[in-house]
Structures are given as structure tokens and as C-alpha cells.
C-alpha positions in Angstrom: 0.0 0.0 0.0 1.1 3.5 -0.7 1.0 6.4 1.7 -1.9 7.9 -0.3 -3.9 4.7 -0.2 -3.5 4.5 3.5 -4.4 8.1 4.0 -7.6 7.7 1.9 -8.6 4.6 3.8 -8.0 6.2 7.2 -10.0 9.3 6.2 -12.9 7.2 5.1 -12.9 5.2 8.3 -12.6 8.4 10.4 -15.5 9.9 8.5 -17.7 6.8 9.2 -16.7 6.9 12.9 -17.5 10.7 13.0 -21.0 10.0 11.6 -21.5 7.1 14.1 -20.4 9.1 17.1 -21.9 12.4 16.0 -18.6 14.2 16.6 -15.3 14.9 14.8 -13.0 11.9 15.5 -9.8 13.7 14.5 -7.3 13.4 17.4 -9.1 10.5 19.1 -7.2 7.5 17.7 -4.1 5.9 19.0 -2.2 7.1 15.9 -3.1 10.7 16.7 -0.4 10.7 19.4 2.1 10.9 16.6 0.2 13.2 14.3 1.6 16.4 12.8 -1.5 18.0 11.4 0.5 20.5 9.2 2.2 17.8 7.1 0.9 16.2 4.0 -1.1 13.0 4.6 -1.0 13.3 8.4 -3.1 10.2 9.2 -0.9 7.9 7.2 2.3 9.2 8.5 1.1 9.1 12.1 0.0 5.5 11.6 3.4 4.6 10.3 5.0 6.2 13.4 2.6 4.3 15.6 3.6 1.0 13.9 7.3 1.9 14.3 6.8 2.7 18.0 5.1 -0.6 18.6 8.2 -2.4 17.3 10.7 -0.3 19.4 12.3 -1.9 22.4 10.7 0.7 24.8 7.1 1.1 23.5 5.1 4.2 24.3 2.2 3.6 26.7 -0.9 4.6 24.9 -3.9 5.7 27.1 -6.9 3.4 27.0 -9.4 6.2 26.3 -8.0 6.6 22.7 -9.9 4.6 20.1 -8.2 1.7 18.3 -7.2 2.3 14.7 -9.1 0.6 11.8 -7.9 -2.9 10.8 -5.2 -1.8 8.2 -3.5 -5.2 8.1 -6.8 -7.0 7.3 -7.5 -4.6 4.4 -4.0 -4.2 2.9 -2.3 -7.4 4.2 0.4 -5.5 5.9 0.8 -2.6 8.3 3.9 -1.2 6.7 3.7 1.5 4.0 5.6 0.7 0.7 6.0 2.2 -2.7 3.9 -0.6 -4.3 0.2 0.0 -4.7 -2.2 -2.4 -3.0 -4.8 -4.1 -5.2 -7.2 -3.9 -2.2 -7.8 -0.2 -2.8 -7.1 1.1 -6.3 -5.4 4.5 -6.5 -7.7 7.3 -7.3 -7.3 10.7 -8.8 -6.6 13.4 -6.2 -9.9 15.0 -5.2 -11.1 17.6 -2.7 -13.9 17.0 -0.3 -15.9 19.8 1.3 -18.5 19.8 4.0 -21.6 21.9 3.1 -24.3 22.8 5.5 -27.8 22.9 4.3 -31.2 23.1 5.9 -31.0 20.6 8.8 -28.1 18.5 7.4 -24.5 18.4 6.5 -23.3 16.8 3.3 -19.9 15.8 1.9 -19.4 17.0 -1.6 -16.6 16.0 -3.9 -15.0 18.8 -6.0 -13.7 17.7 -9.3 -11.4 20.0 -11.4 -12.5 20.4 -15.0 -9.8 19.4 -17.4 -8.7 22.3 -19.7 -9.5 22.1 -23.4 -7.0 20.4 -25.6 -4.1 22.9 -25.9 -3.2 21.8 -29.4 -6.6 23.0 -30.6 -6.8 25.8 -33.1 -6.6 29.2 -31.5 -4.9 27.9 -28.3 -2.2 30.1 -26.7 0.9 28.6 -25.3 2.9 30.4 -22.7 
């Protein structure tokens, strides 16, 4: 599994848990002890740090009130991130998701960037 596949999987599971518990679950998992929210793909990198800490000779004591992480090994077959893509979750195009509040509900919308017209078309300007 790649870091991007792991990040997408963890985001989906976090979203499902957030809906189930009616609150934002960001910061409530065991991996969140190792999270740096400003970095790219924070959940995947925090999970990798958690796996590395479990294998260290002096493991970090994780509080029991933190929620367990989703079963990554059951989905991908391994807990370690590699450069090879997993067939379990196909890689997808980068997308942006936005929460939109409406009358009485909150919806998750996916924003898709429109592809520019063919640049070789007649009248196209190249810079």
C-alpha cells in the first residue's frame, strides 16, 4: 500500500466513525499521538510512526481512552507502507472534499477539477 492509499482509507474510516459518534473523531485515535497536522497525509504518517513505535524496544504507553485504529492489516495485508500500490484499494485521482451545511443537514461534496480544453486545438495560446 502506498501512503496515499493508507491516507484515503483512514480518512474514510474516520468519516464513518465521526458519523457514528456524531462528533469529529480527528485526534481521538491511537495514531493521533504521533500526528503532525500540518504535514501532507498526516493520518498515514502518524499511523506509520505508531507501527514503528510498537516495534521499538521501549514502547510508548498509549492511554486506554484513545480509540483503536481501523484494521489496516486486514484490508491491505500489511501494516507497513511501501511504494507498491495495493490491489485492495485502487489508486484514485486526487480530489477535494468539502462539508456543506444545508437546511438541517451536513453533506460531503466531492469537488472535481475540470480538465482544460486540448491545448493543441486551433486558437490555443501557449505560454
